N, CA, C and O atoms as a GROMACS GRO file, in nm:
protein
  336
    1MET      N    1  15.262  15.161   8.913
    1MET     CA    2  15.375  15.056   8.993
    1MET      C    3  15.515  15.102   8.996
    1MET      O    4  15.559  15.140   8.887
    2GLU      N    5  15.580  15.105   9.081
    2GLU     CA    6  15.730  15.148   9.085
    2GLU      C    7  15.812  15.032   9.061
    2GLU      O    8  15.784  14.922   9.107
    3PRO      N    9  15.919  15.056   8.984
    3PRO     CA   10  16.009  14.951   8.954
    3PRO      C   11  16.083  14.936   9.082
    3PRO      O   12  16.110  15.032   9.153
    4SER      N   13  16.114  14.819   9.109
    4SER     CA   14  16.167  14.784   9.245
    4SER      C   15  16.336  14.808   9.260
    4SER      O   16  16.387  14.836   9.368
    5ASP      N   17  16.406  14.793   9.143
    5ASP     CA   18  16.539  14.794   9.128
    5ASP      C   19  16.603  14.918   9.067
    5ASP      O   20  16.725  14.921   9.056
    6LYS      N   21  16.534  15.012   9.031
    6LYS     CA   22  16.590  15.127   8.974
    6LYS      C   23  16.686  15.135   8.875
    6LYS      O   24  16.780  15.214   8.881
    7LEU      N   25  16.668  15.054   8.781
    7LEU     CA   26  16.771  15.023   8.666
    7LEU      C   27  16.766  15.146   8.567
    7LEU      O   28  16.663  15.193   8.519
    8ASN      N   29  16.897  15.192   8.545
    8ASN     CA   30  16.884  15.288   8.445
    8ASN      C   31  16.936  15.238   8.314
    8ASN      O   32  16.966  15.119   8.298
    9GLU      N   33  16.948  15.326   8.221
    9GLU     CA   34  17.001  15.262   8.075
    9GLU      C   35  17.138  15.197   8.090
    9GLU      O   36  17.163  15.085   8.045
   10GLU      N   37  17.228  15.274   8.156
   10GLU     CA   38  17.368  15.231   8.152
   10GLU      C   39  17.380  15.094   8.229
   10GLU      O   40  17.467  15.018   8.186
   11ASN      N   41  17.307  15.055   8.334
   11ASN     CA   42  17.296  14.924   8.399
   11ASN      C   43  17.258  14.835   8.303
   11ASN      O   44  17.335  14.742   8.282
   12VAL      N   45  17.146  14.843   8.233
   12VAL     CA   46  17.092  14.766   8.147
   12VAL      C   47  17.193  14.729   8.036
   12VAL      O   48  17.208  14.613   8.000
   13ARG      N   49  17.266  14.838   7.981
   13ARG     CA   50  17.348  14.796   7.871
   13ARG      C   51  17.475  14.703   7.919
   13ARG      O   52  17.536  14.626   7.846
   14ALA      N   53  17.500  14.725   8.042
   14ALA     CA   54  17.622  14.675   8.123
   14ALA      C   55  17.586  14.513   8.125
   14ALA      O   56  17.657  14.420   8.086
   15ILE      N   57  17.459  14.512   8.179
   15ILE     CA   58  17.406  14.346   8.201
   15ILE      C   59  17.393  14.280   8.064
   15ILE      O   60  17.432  14.164   8.055
   16VAL      N   61  17.338  14.345   7.948
   16VAL     CA   62  17.331  14.292   7.812
   16VAL      C   63  17.480  14.251   7.752
   16VAL      O   64  17.508  14.145   7.696
   17ARG      N   65  17.560  14.356   7.776
   17ARG     CA   66  17.676  14.331   7.724
   17ARG      C   67  17.741  14.208   7.781
   17ARG      O   68  17.782  14.121   7.705
   18ASP      N   69  17.754  14.198   7.923
   18ASP     CA   70  17.791  14.080   7.989
   18ASP      C   71  17.727  13.954   7.940
   18ASP      O   72  17.800  13.860   7.909
   19GLU      N   73  17.594  13.941   7.931
   19GLU     CA   74  17.536  13.828   7.892
   19GLU      C   75  17.564  13.791   7.739
   19GLU      O   76  17.552  13.673   7.706
   20LEU      N   77  17.593  13.871   7.661
   20LEU     CA   78  17.624  13.856   7.516
   20LEU      C   79  17.756  13.792   7.520
   20LEU      O   80  17.774  13.696   7.444
   21ILE      N   81  17.848  13.830   7.594
   21ILE     CA   82  17.977  13.778   7.601
   21ILE      C   83  17.976  13.637   7.648
   21ILE      O   84  18.029  13.551   7.577
   22GLY      N   85  17.918  13.605   7.765
   22GLY     CA   86  17.891  13.486   7.809
   22GLY      C   87  17.837  13.381   7.710
   22GLY      O   88  17.891  13.274   7.684
   23THR      N   89  17.720  13.428   7.656
   23THR     CA   90  17.663  13.349   7.546
   23THR      C   91  17.749  13.314   7.421
   23THR      O   92  17.746  13.202   7.370
   24SER      N   93  17.817  13.404   7.380
   24SER     CA   94  17.909  13.391   7.258
   24SER      C   95  18.022  13.285   7.319
   24SER      O   96  18.047  13.187   7.248
   25ARG      N   97  18.077  13.297   7.419
   25ARG     CA   98  18.172  13.202   7.458
   25ARG      C   99  18.119  13.056   7.478
   25ARG      O  100  18.194  12.961   7.457
   26THR      N  101  17.984  13.040   7.520
   26THR     CA  102  17.924  12.933   7.524
   26THR      C  103  17.914  12.857   7.406
   26THR      O  104  17.950  12.740   7.391
   27LEU      N  105  17.855  12.941   7.310
   27LEU     CA  106  17.841  12.897   7.179
   27LEU      C  107  17.975  12.856   7.093
   27LEU      O  108  17.978  12.751   7.030
   28ILE      N  109  18.058  12.924   7.096
   28ILE     CA  110  18.190  12.904   7.045
   28ILE      C  111  18.258  12.755   7.112
   28ILE      O  112  18.319  12.672   7.045
   29GLY      N  113  18.233  12.748   7.241
   29GLY     CA  114  18.294  12.636   7.317
   29GLY      C  115  18.197  12.518   7.266
   29GLY      O  116  18.256  12.412   7.242
   30THR      N  117  18.079  12.520   7.248
   30THR     CA  118  17.992  12.409   7.192
   30THR      C  119  18.040  12.384   7.051
   30THR      O  120  18.067  12.268   7.019
   31ILE      N  121  18.053  12.478   6.967
   31ILE     CA  122  18.087  12.441   6.831
   31ILE      C  123  18.221  12.361   6.821
   31ILE      O  124  18.240  12.270   6.740
   32PHE      N  125  18.327  12.412   6.927
   32PHE     CA  126  18.456  12.352   6.930
   32PHE      C  127  18.452  12.210   6.970
   32PHE      O  128  18.506  12.123   6.901
   33TRP      N  129  18.389  12.183   7.081
   33TRP     CA  130  18.381  12.061   7.132
   33TRP      C  131  18.296  11.955   7.039
   33TRP      O  132  18.326  11.836   7.035
   34THR      N  133  18.196  12.008   6.971
   34THR     CA  134  18.123  11.917   6.858
   34THR      C  135  18.210  11.883   6.760
   34THR      O  136  18.222  11.766   6.721
   35ILE      N  137  18.284  11.992   6.709
   35ILE     CA  138  18.368  11.950   6.590
   35ILE      C  139  18.488  11.846   6.640
   35ILE      O  140  18.536  11.761   6.565
   36LEU      N  141  18.523  11.865   6.766
   36LEU     CA  142  18.645  11.771   6.818
   36LEU      C  143  18.576  11.630   6.842
   36LEU      O  144  18.632  11.528   6.802
   37SER      N  145  18.469  11.626   6.898
   37SER     CA  146  18.401  11.490   6.917
   37SER      C  147  18.371  11.425   6.791
   37SER      O  148  18.382  11.302   6.787
   38VAL      N  149  18.333  11.491   6.684
   38VAL     CA  150  18.308  11.431   6.552
   38VAL      C  151  18.420  11.360   6.490
   38VAL      O  152  18.413  11.247   6.442
   39PHE      N  153  18.537  11.444   6.494
   39PHE     CA  154  18.670  11.406   6.453
   39PHE      C  155  18.700  11.261   6.548
   39PHE      O  156  18.734  11.158   6.490
   40THR      N  157  18.685  11.264   6.681
   40THR     CA  158  18.733  11.156   6.755
   40THR      C  159  18.630  11.032   6.704
   40THR      O  160  18.671  10.916   6.709
   41VAL      N  161  18.519  11.057   6.663
   41VAL     CA  162  18.423  10.944   6.636
   41VAL      C  163  18.500  10.878   6.497
   41VAL      O  164  18.506  10.757   6.476
   42LEU      N  165  18.545  10.960   6.426
   42LEU     CA  166  18.617  10.914   6.290
   42LEU      C  167  18.750  10.830   6.333
   42LEU      O  168  18.794  10.734   6.271
   43VAL      N  169  18.800  10.881   6.437
   43VAL     CA  170  18.935  10.813   6.477
   43VAL      C  171  18.903  10.689   6.561
   43VAL      O  172  18.986  10.599   6.564
   44GLY      N  173  18.797  10.679   6.624
   44GLY     CA  174  18.740  10.536   6.676
   44GLY      C  175  18.702  10.441   6.557
   44GLY      O  176  18.736  10.322   6.551
   45LEU      N  177  18.630  10.504   6.467
   45LEU     CA  178  18.610  10.409   6.353
   45LEU      C  179  18.744  10.353   6.278
   45LEU      O  180  18.766  10.236   6.246
   46GLN      N  181  18.828  10.467   6.258
   46GLN     CA  182  18.967  10.419   6.210
   46GLN      C  183  19.037  10.307   6.271
   46GLN      O  184  19.090  10.215   6.209
   47LEU      N  185  19.034  10.321   6.409
   47LEU     CA  186  19.085  10.220   6.475
   47LEU      C  187  19.042  10.071   6.471
   47LEU      O  188  19.116   9.975   6.487
   48PHE      N  189  18.885  10.068   6.442
   48PHE     CA  190  18.829   9.934   6.402
   48PHE      C  191  18.880   9.891   6.265
   48PHE      O  192  18.906   9.774   6.237
   49GLN      N  193  18.891   9.989   6.186
   49GLN     CA  194  18.938   9.958   6.055
   49GLN      C  195  19.097   9.901   6.064
   49GLN      O  196  19.135   9.800   6.004
   50LEU      N  197  19.170   9.971   6.136
   50LEU     CA  198  19.313   9.920   6.173
   50LEU      C  199  19.328   9.794   6.238
   50LEU      O  200  19.419   9.714   6.216
   51ALA      N  201  19.229   9.780   6.323
   51ALA     CA  202  19.229   9.646   6.397
   51ALA      C  203  19.204   9.522   6.308
   51ALA      O  204  19.268   9.417   6.314
   52PHE      N  205  19.110   9.547   6.231
   52PHE     CA  206  19.072   9.433   6.118
   52PHE      C  207  19.196   9.386   6.029
   52PHE      O  208  19.205   9.275   5.976
   53SER      N  209  19.294   9.494   6.021
   53SER     CA  210  19.401   9.474   5.917
   53SER      C  211  19.521   9.441   5.962
   53SER      O  212  19.624   9.438   5.895
   54THR      N  213  19.506   9.408   6.116
   54THR     CA  214  19.627   9.344   6.182
   54THR      C  215  19.632   9.206   6.174
   54THR      O  216  19.533   9.135   6.157
   55SER      N  217  19.768   9.159   6.190
   55SER     CA  218  19.786   9.009   6.177
   55SER      C  219  19.783   8.927   6.310
   55SER      O  220  19.760   8.806   6.318
   56SER      N  221  19.813   9.022   6.426
   56SER     CA  222  19.817   8.932   6.537
   56SER      C  223  19.672   8.961   6.618
   56SER      O  224  19.597   9.057   6.599
   57VAL      N  225  19.660   8.873   6.694
   57VAL     CA  226  19.532   8.865   6.774
   57VAL      C  227  19.542   8.974   6.894
   57VAL      O  228  19.449   9.048   6.926
   58LEU      N  229  19.675   8.972   6.956
   58LEU     CA  230  19.674   9.076   7.055
   58LEU      C  231  19.660   9.226   7.000
   58LEU      O  232  19.605   9.310   7.072
   59GLY      N  233  19.699   9.253   6.898
   59GLY     CA  234  19.684   9.375   6.824
   59GLY      C  235  19.548   9.402   6.783
   59GLY      O  236  19.500   9.514   6.795
   60LEU      N  237  19.479   9.297   6.733
   60LEU     CA  238  19.338   9.302   6.700
   60LEU      C  239  19.247   9.356   6.843
   60LEU      O  240  19.168   9.450   6.840
   61VAL      N  241  19.271   9.288   6.943
   61VAL     CA  242  19.194   9.310   7.066
   61VAL      C  243  19.238   9.431   7.121
   61VAL      O  244  19.152   9.503   7.171
   62GLY      N  245  19.357   9.468   7.120
   62GLY     CA  246  19.405   9.612   7.175
   62GLY      C  247  19.340   9.717   7.093
   62GLY      O  248  19.287   9.814   7.148
   63LEU      N  249  19.342   9.701   6.955
   63LEU     CA  250  19.292   9.806   6.880
   63LEU      C  251  19.116   9.829   6.881
   63LEU      O  252  19.050   9.932   6.868
   64LEU      N  253  19.084   9.715   6.899
   64LEU     CA  254  18.943   9.701   6.917
   64LEU      C  255  18.898   9.775   7.051
   64LEU      O  256  18.812   9.862   7.044
   65LEU      N  257  18.953   9.742   7.165
   65LEU     CA  258  18.949   9.794   7.288
   65LEU      C  259  18.951   9.955   7.279
   65LEU      O  260  18.864  10.029   7.324
   66ALA      N  261  19.064   9.991   7.214
   66ALA     CA  262  19.078  10.155   7.204
   66ALA      C  263  18.987  10.203   7.117
   66ALA      O  264  18.946  10.318   7.132
   67GLY      N  265  18.948  10.136   7.030
   67GLY     CA  266  18.819  10.184   6.924
   67GLY      C  267  18.687  10.209   7.006
   67GLY      O  268  18.616  10.309   6.997
   68VAL      N  269  18.669  10.106   7.084
   68VAL     CA  270  18.539  10.115   7.171
   68VAL      C  271  18.565  10.242   7.282
   68VAL      O  272  18.479  10.328   7.300
   69VAL      N  273  18.662  10.241   7.336
   69VAL     CA  274  18.682  10.355   7.434
   69VAL      C  275  18.670  10.500   7.380
   69VAL      O  276  18.607  10.591   7.433
   70VAL      N  277  18.743  10.505   7.260
   70VAL     CA  278  18.729  10.657   7.180
   70VAL      C  279  18.606  10.676   7.122
   70VAL      O  280  18.552  10.786   7.117
   71LEU      N  281  18.553  10.560   7.070
   71LEU     CA  282  18.424  10.592   7.027
   71LEU      C  283  18.303  10.622   7.125
   71LEU      O  284  18.221  10.713   7.112
   72GLY      N  285  18.307  10.528   7.223
   72GLY     CA  286  18.212  10.565   7.337
   72GLY      C  287  18.242  10.697   7.405
   72GLY      O  288  18.151  10.765   7.453
   73ALA      N  289  18.357  10.730   7.408
   73ALA     CA  290  18.372  10.864   7.481
   73ALA      C  291  18.321  10.988   7.404
   73ALA      O  292  18.241  11.067   7.454
   74SER      N  293  18.368  11.000   7.288
   74SER     CA  294  18.310  11.090   7.191
   74SER      C  295  18.168  11.082   7.169
   74SER      O  296  18.111  11.191   7.159
   75LEU      N  297  18.101  10.980   7.160
   75LEU     CA  298  17.957  10.960   7.147
   75LEU      C  299  17.900  11.026   7.275
   75LEU      O  300  17.814  11.114   7.267
   76TYR      N  301  17.945  10.986   7.384
   76TYR     CA  302  17.903  11.042   7.507
   76TYR      C  303  17.923  11.202   7.523
   76TYR      O  304  17.842  11.268   7.589
   77LEU      N  305  18.023  11.253   7.467
   77LEU     CA  306  18.054  11.383   7.471
   77LEU      C  307  17.928  11.455   7.389
   77LEU      O  308  17.857  11.544   7.436
   78LEU      N  309  17.917  11.398   7.260
   78LEU     CA  310  17.814  11.450   7.173
   78LEU      C  311  17.672  11.450   7.260
   78LEU      O  312  17.604  11.553   7.261
   79TYR      N  313  17.639  11.357   7.316
   79TYR     CA  314  17.519  11.335   7.397
   79TYR      C  315  17.499  11.432   7.502
   79TYR      O  316  17.393  11.494   7.518
   80LEU      N  317  17.607  11.444   7.576
   80LEU     CA  318  17.609  11.563   7.675
   80LEU      C  319  17.591  11.695   7.619
   80LEU      O  320  17.517  11.777   7.673
   81LEU      N  321  17.654  11.717   7.516
   81LEU     CA  322  17.652  11.853   7.440
   81LEU      C  323  17.520  11.883   7.386
   81LEU      O  324  17.479  11.998   7.399
   82HIS      N  325  17.443  11.792   7.324
   82HIS     CA  326  17.317  11.827   7.236
   82HIS      C  327  17.208  11.769   7.290
   82HIS      O  328  17.102  11.830   7.273
   83TRP      N  329  17.204  11.648   7.364
   83TRP     CA  330  17.074  11.599   7.409
   83TRP      C  331  17.034  11.572   7.542
   83TRP      O  332  16.934  11.505   7.570
   84LYS      N  333  17.128  11.635   7.638
   84LYS     CA  334  17.103  11.623   7.770
   84LYS      C  335  17.077  11.762   7.824
   84LYS      O  336  17.051  11.778   7.943
   0.00000   0.00000   0.00000
């Protein structure tokens, strides 16, 4: 059976090199965004802690809403990165 695309060693090496570069960029990006979203989860939890130490009701509500938004966005990013 004849190969249909007549690949030589030079073409195969170029294809493999390009794919390795693309894969390493994807892996580095995934690691970066995972670390960033874990830190933002901690920031969201810190906002909850800060909200309960405030004396005003408006500050409590504002910090709780900010904590919910930050925590929700970072958990959604983790979901998109690893489970979807």
